[in-house]
C-alpha positions in Angstrom: 31.7 52.5 34.6 28.4 52.2 32.5 26.2 55.4 31.8 22.4 54.2 32.2 20.1 55.4 29.3 16.9 57.4 30.4 13.6 56.7 28.7 11.9 59.9 29.6 8.3 58.9 28.7 6.0 61.9 29.6 2.2 60.5 31.1 -0.7 61.0 28.8 -3.3 62.9 30.9 -6.7 61.2 31.6 -8.7 63.3 29.1 -6.4 62.8 26.3 -6.3 58.9 26.8 -10.1 59.4 26.9 -10.2 60.7 23.6 -8.1 58.1 22.2 -10.1 55.8 23.0 -13.2 57.1 21.8 -11.6 57.5 18.5 -10.5 54.5 18.6 -14.5 52.2 19.4 -15.7 54.9 16.4 -12.6 53.0 13.9 -13.9 49.5 14.8 -17.9 51.1 15.1 -17.8 51.8 11.5 -16.3 48.5 10.6 -13.7 49.0 8.1 -10.6 47.8 9.7 -9.2 44.3 8.3 -8.9 41.7 11.3 -5.9 43.0 11.9 -6.5 46.2 12.4 -9.6 46.2 14.8 -7.4 43.9 17.2 -4.6 45.9 17.0 -7.0 48.9 18.2 -8.8 47.2 20.2 -5.4 45.7 22.1 -5.3 49.5 22.4 -8.6 50.2 23.1 -8.3 47.8 26.3 -4.6 49.6 27.2 -6.1 53.0 27.0 -9.3 51.5 29.3 -6.7 50.2 32.3 -4.8 53.6 32.7 -8.1 55.6 32.3 -9.2 53.3 35.1 -6.6 53.7 36.8 -6.5 57.0 37.4 -9.8 57.6 37.9 -9.3 54.8 41.0 -5.5 57.3 41.9 -8.5 60.2 41.9 -10.5 58.4 44.2 -8.2 57.6 46.4 -6.2 60.6 46.5 -10.2 62.4 46.7 -10.9 60.1 50.0 -7.5 60.9 51.5 -8.1 65.1 50.9 -11.4 64.2 52.7 -10.4 62.6 56.1 -7.1 65.1 56.0 -10.3 68.3 56.8 -11.9 66.5 58.7 -11.0 63.5 60.0 -13.9 61.7 58.6 -14.4 59.8 55.1 -18.3 59.1 53.6 -19.3 59.0 50.4 -19.9 61.6 47.6 -22.0 59.9 44.5 -20.8 62.1 41.6 -21.7 60.6 37.7 -18.6 60.5 35.1 -19.4 60.2 31.4 -17.1 59.6 29.0 -19.8 60.9 26.5 -18.6 64.0 24.9 -21.2 67.0 23.6 -21.0 66.9 20.2 -18.7 70.1 19.4 
């Protein structure tokens, strides 16, 4: 019998991913990275941006489902999500 090796992956939160993405952008904008370092950071940034986009789409779908379950009608609600954080 062979055992399956299970790997536990903890899912990163949207907020953590957004914070990491912001730090990557700041590092790249500083202009002190080598080309290879910059490309590696850019690649990680693309992965984080994709993750954030998927999380937002999932949240939107969940809100729409909850609205539909509540009253049977789905209406678009305007809201603004800002990735900018106030400086502490």
